[in-house]
N, C-alpha and C positions, 0 to 999 in steps of 0.2 A: 431487470429485463421483463419479468412477468408483469410488473406494474405498467411498464411502457406498452406492452402488448394489450393489456386490459384497457388502457387509455385510448389506444387507437381503435379497438373494437367498439368501445362505448361511443367514441366520436363518430365512427362510421354509421352506427345505427341511429344516432341522434340526427345526423344529416339526412339519412334515408327517411326518417319519420317526418322531417320538415317538408320533403318533396311530395309526400302523399297527402292529399286533401282529406279533410274530415268528411265523413259520410253525410249525405243530404239528410236533413231532419224534418220531421213533421212541422208544417207551417212555413217552411222555406219556399222560395220561388222555385218552380220546377226547372231543373237544369236543362239546358238545350245544347245539342251537339248533333253532328251528322256522321253517318257511316254507311258503308255499302250493305245492302240487303243480301239475303241468300240468293236473290235473283240477279245480283250484280248492279243494282240501281242505287243511286244515292238517296238516302232518306233523312230528312231533317225532323227531329223529334218535335219541334215547335209546330210543324204541320200536322203531326199525328195528334198532339194535344188539342189543336184547334178543331179538328174534325170529329173528335170523340168526347163523350161525356166524361169518361175515365180512361186513363192509359196506365197499364201495368208494365213497368220496365223492370225486367228481372235479369239478374246477372248470374252466370254459371262459369265455373273455371274452364271446362274443356268439353267440347262436343263429343257425344257418344261414349261417355264414361258412366259408370254406374250411378253415382249421385246426380249427375247432371241429366241423365236419362230419366230418372225417377221424377225429378223436378219438372222437366218438360212434359212428361206423360201425365203428371198430375194436372197440369194446366190444359193439356189436350183433352183429357177425359171430362173436364168441367167446362170446356170451352163454350158449349151452347148456353150454359147457365151464366157464364161470365159475359158472353155477348148479349144475352137478353137483358143484362143489367147495364149495358152500355160500355163495357170494358174492352178496349183494344189491348192485345197482349203483344209485347215486343221482347224477345229474348236476345241477350247480348253476351258475347264472349270474344276473346282475342283470336279465335279461329278464322282462317281464311274463308272467302266466299265459297269455294268448292267444298270445304269441310262442313260448313253450315248447311249448304244445299243438300249434301248427302245425309246429314243428321236429320234434317226436316223431312226428307223423302222416306228415310228408313222408318221413322216413327209416326209418319202422317201428321205432322204438326200443322194445324190450320192457321197458324199465326206466323208473323215475320221474325226471322232471326237476323241479327246484325253482326257483321264481320268487323269488329272494332279493332282492326289490326294496328291502328295508330293510337289506340287507347284513349281517344278523345271523349267518348261517351262515358267510359268508366271513370276517367278523371273528373268529368263534370259532376258525376254523382258521388265521387269519393269512394268508388268501388274498385279502384285500381290497385292491383297487387304487382309485385315485382315480376312474377312469371305468369300468373293467371289473374283474371278478374275475381274479385271477392264475391262469393255467393251472397246475394242480397236481393231485395225486391222493394220497389217504390211504386205507390199508387198516386197518380196525378189527377187532380180535379180542379177546374177553373184556374189553371196556372200555378197551383200550389201542390206541394207534397202533402197528402192527407194520411198516408200510411207508409211506414218504413220498417222493413224487416232486415236488420243488419246482420243477423245470424244466418239467414237464408234457409228456408225450409227445403225439404226435398219432396217426400211423398205427401206432405201436408200443405204445399205451397198454395194450391187452389182453395183448399178448405180454410186456410188462414185469411185469405183475401175475401172470400165469400162471407166468412164470419164477421170480418170488419164491416163489410157493406150491409150486413143484416142489422148492425147496431143502430 
């Protein structure tokens, strides 16, 4: 009986892993997808890439939680420097538009947050988790991923990206 239960558990997790895409890697084509912004408007990432020298797409599990707040505030505090280097910042989680809007307003984020309730953006980047988006960040330049942080910084997210750009 224990072997049978073990077999089913292993089979379940194997099937689950097949359903989750590998994370986007440096050198790969920039993933494209669309989702609603914190303002309730549809945003296509391809349009953002075309309009900016760099685009930082960062994923966080849940709006207004400690780690996600630190990650967003890191980017907020360095926003002027990122913007001066031509970086557009887009934050993504599975939260609904209203939750994203409240999170943005509470912490005065000067960048767009996407309400990826259908998980299309997270799937495109391979940042899709079963319950939450996987904390990660991707810098896009000329249609390619040039920087990928699969572990996802919190307090150092902006410093990590700025360090990469300084190289």
